[in-house]
N, C-alpha and C positions, 0 to 999 in steps of 0.2 A: 518591759516584758521580762518574764522569768526565762533564764537560759534553757530551761527544759520545755519551753513552749514556743513553737514557731507559728506565726499567723500570716496568711497570705490572702490578698484580695484579688480575685481573678475576674477579668472582664468577660462577659458572656461572649463566647465564640473565639476568644483569643487563646493561643497556646500558652500554657503555664505549667510549672513544675514545683512540687514541694517535696524535696528529698528528706528521707529519714534514715535512721540507723539500719533497719532491716527491711525497709520498704520505701517506695517512691510513688507518689500520687501525681498524675499528669492529666491536664486537660488538653485534648488534642482536637484541632480543626482539620478536617479532611475535605478537600474540594470534590464536587461532583465529577465523576469520570475517573477518579483515582482508582488504581488497582493495587491491592496489597498482595503480592505474590505469596505463594505457600511458604510458610516459615513456622518456627517454633521458638520457644524460650526455655532456658535452663531453670527458670523459676516459675512459681505459680503466678497467674495473672487474672485479674478481675476487670471487667468492662461494664460500664453503664452508659447507654446512649441517651444523651440529653435532647438532641434534635437531629433531624435528617433521616436518611434511609440507606441501607446497604444489604447485600446478600452475602452471608458468611458461608463458607464451605469448611467443614471440619469432619473428624471421624464420626460424629453423631449425625452427619448429613448436612442438608441445606437449612440454614436458619435465616429468617427475615429479621434484620435489625431495624428498629424504629425507636422513637422516643419511648423511654421506659424499659426497654430491653436490658436485662442484666445477664451476664454470662461469666463463667469461671473456666479457665484453662488450667489443667494440671501441668506440672513441669514436663516439657517435652511434647506436649499436645500440638499437633500441626493445625494450622488454620490459614485461610486466605479470604479476601473479601473484595467485592466490587461495589463502589459507592455510587449510587444513582442520584443522590442529592448531596448538597453541602451538609456535612455531618459534624456535630460536636459530641465528643464522648469523653468520659473520665475513665482512666485506667489506673489500677492499683497493681504495682509490681512488687511482689513479696519475695525478698531475696534472703530468706533465713535458712 
């Protein structure tokens, strides 16, 4: 492989991470019943739900998360979530 290219093979549903210079991509498994308390990040964050379900609370209101949902948080945007099903999502954290 070229030193400028990183390749990762992620198992479906398993936690995984691919770090980069200005961003990190992570696959996250969240079990049903988990509560993510209100928090924010100093960087921009993108999420895409691959499977499962949750209810997200943020400044835009209540958002139902399910397979196919994609969302962007600006730096400092608060959010919280309650996961009603086992959920797999991919997040991209942009730290530029």
